[in-house]
N, C-alpha and C positions, 0 to 999 in steps of 0.2 A: 629526524630533524631535533634539536635541542629545542627544549620548552622555553620561550621566552619569559622571563620571571616578571615582566610589566602586566602579565596577565595573571600570575599566580599567586603575587608576594602578599596580596592581603586576603587570602582564603577562600572559603565557600561563598561570603557576598559578593567578591569580584567575578566568581566564575559564574554566579546567576547572572550580575549584570553582562557579562559578555555574551553569556548563550541569548539574554534579551536584545542584544543588538543584532544578532544574528536573524533573530525572528522578526525585528522590524526591517531588516534588509530584505529578507526573505517576502516580507509583506508589499514590499515595493517593485517586486517583478523585475521587468527588465530596466527599469528605471533606477532600481535600487535607492538608496534614501541618503537624507542629507544631513548635514548636523542637526539643523532645525528640526526635521522628523524627528531624529533620536530625541533632542531636547525635548519636545512637545509629549512623547509618548513614554518617556521614560523618567525615572524619580531623581538621578544623580547628578552630579555636577558638572560643568562644561570641563574644568580641567581632569575629573576621572572619565570622563568621555573621549577625549582627546589620548588619554595614555592608553585606555583598552583598544581604541580604533588603529593606533599604533602597533600594539601588540597583536593584534589579530591579522593585519595586514603582513606582518612579519612573520606570523606562521602560515601566512598562506589561505587565512580562512574568510578574510576579505580582500578585495581589488578595487582599486580606483575605477571609477566609470568614466567614459569616453564625456559624459558631459561632466563637465566642471563641477567639484565641490560635491560629488555624490559616489557612494559605495555600492558594490555588487558582491555578491557571495562569492568567495574566493575557489580556486579550481581544487585545493585542498580537501573541501568538504565532499565533491564527487569521486575520491581516492576513498575516504572514509566510507560514504554512503554504498560505494560499490561491494565493500566488505559487508557492511551491515545489512545489504539486502541480499546476502549470497549464504544466510544461515543453513548448515547442514549441506552446504554447495548447491542446494536448491535452484538457485537461479542458473549457474551454469548448466546446470542436470537440465534444466525446464527450456532454456531459450530455442536449442535446436528444435526440440519436439513441437514446441508452440510454434515454430517457423513453419515445421513441418505441416502441422493441420491447417494452419493457415491457408499455406499454397495447396492444400488438397481440397480443403472445402470450402473456401473463398470468406471464412467469417473472421471475426477478431475474437484473439485467446490471449488470456490473460493467466498469472501466477499470482497470487493473493497469500499472504501469511497475515496471522493474528499478530497485532500490536496493541496490549492491552485492551481496551474497551473498545478499539478500530480493526478494522480490516486495512492493510496496507498492500497496494499495486507493487510487485517486485519487478513484474517483466509485462509487456505486451507485444504482441505480434498481429498484423493487420493482412487481412487477405485481400481480392477483388472487391470485396463488399463491406468496406468497413463501417462500423455504424457509431452513433454515440455512445457516451459511457457516463457512469456516476462518476467515475476521475478521469481526468483530462490526458495524465502520462503516468509513467513509472513514478513511485513515490508517491501517488496521491492516495487521501484516506477517506473510510467512509466509516460511520460508526455502524459496529455490528447487528446485523439485522438488516441492513440497506443490500439488496443484491444476492443472487444465488451464491456466489462464493461465501459470503457471510453466515447462509444457512449450512454451508458444507462445514465451514469451520465449526460453527456453534453446535452442530448437533453432535459431536463427538468429546465434548466438554462433560465435565461430570454435573449432573443436576442443579447443586447446590451454586458453583462457580456460573452456570449459564444463566440463572436468574439474577445473580448478581449483576452479570453485564447488562441484560437484558433491562433490569431495574434502572440501572445507572442511564441507559441509553433512551429510555420510554418518552420522555419528555420530547428529546431532540428527533426521535424518528416519528413522531405523530407530527409536530409541529412544520417539521423542515420536510416531509418525505410521505405524509400522510398514510404511515405505516403502522399499523397496529400489533401489539405484544401477541394477543391471539392468533392472529395470521401467522406470525414468525413461529410460534408452536406447532401450528398446524404443518407448514412447511416443512418443519425439523423432523416431525413424525413422518411425512412423506420421503423424505431423505433417509431415513433408518429404515424405512420399509422397503423401498425400491432400490436404494444404492446411490441416487444422484438429486441434486437440488434445482428447483426451477425460479427459485426467488420469490418475494413478493412483490405483486405490484400495485404501487403507489400512483402518485398525482404526477411523479416525473417520467419524462421517456416512455411513455405509454405505448408506443409503436414499437418498442423493442422487447425482445425475449430473450432467453437464456436461460444456459444450462451449467451445472457444475458438478466436479467430482471432488472429494477429497483425497487430501494426500498423506496416509496414516503411517506412523513409524509401528515398529514390531509389537508395541503394547497398545495398538489401537489409538493413540494421541494423535490428533491432527499437527500435522508439519505445515501444512499449507493447503491451498485448494487450486486446481487447474478449472477456469471458467472458460465459456464461450458466449459472446453476445452476436446476436443478429435480428434483422427485421423480421416483425411477426410472419408477413407473407412468405417467408422464407423457411418458417418451421414447420413444413411438412412431416408429416410420420416418418415417411423414408429418410428423409434428411435428418429429423432428429434420432434417429436409432442409429444412424452412418456416423454422426459427429459423437454420441456417447461411447458407442463400441471405439473411435479412434482414441478420444481421449482415455477411455480405461485400459487401452491397450500402451499408450504411451505413459499414462501413469504407473502401469504395473512393473514395465521396461525402466522406469526413471526409479523407482522404488530398489527394484534388484540391482541397478548400476550403482546407486547409493552404498547399499549394503556390501556391494564387492568392494567398493572402495573403503570402506571403513576396515574390512578385513586385510585389506592389501596393506593399510596402515598399521 
């Protein structure tokens, strides 16, 4: 699809404005956003807004809402998001394996990857006993340090990089989740010793528990993490061992398949 010049002709500032429009639209959820919403939240003029709205609609990044005068995110973003969420082919490789685990053990299984100082959910499959989660759906983000997948991702970063991330997230972790850096570091030590992560129990979702396994490349760098969430009442010793073994087997097979695809290419 050719790029519409009404979006790009004014350079970087216009690009920033277009991204801000998409962010305001996303915050509107299923109702989207109106012209007044954009003007109230953003600092550019009405003519600039109308020009950008027209260009974003032409490119498929926005669409008209059934509610007159409102805009929704466009389906072109789904196409881009599917590709963004499939780094190293992980999402395509993980999806059937997560489904197999969910069907076999009944819990909720996730694929997470690092996105800067956050962990982003790339895929989720629920079994017969789905549970609540810190993320509501695919695409949900958490500050690194929250949840067992975060621990699995953090554990295999360099010490300086990990400290920088945790220092950046520290205030949010304690304010929003009641999670202290010292507790995160203790769980990282557990991950490195035992090979799986348990996460830090904060003030949210106290009735749930979880496990996570890192997905490492040939150099030991974390590509992602496979995670499982369940009710604490289901976390018996036998069930824990079964789920861990199942995830470890699926991750090992997935990494081997990924390496095979790379060699074929």
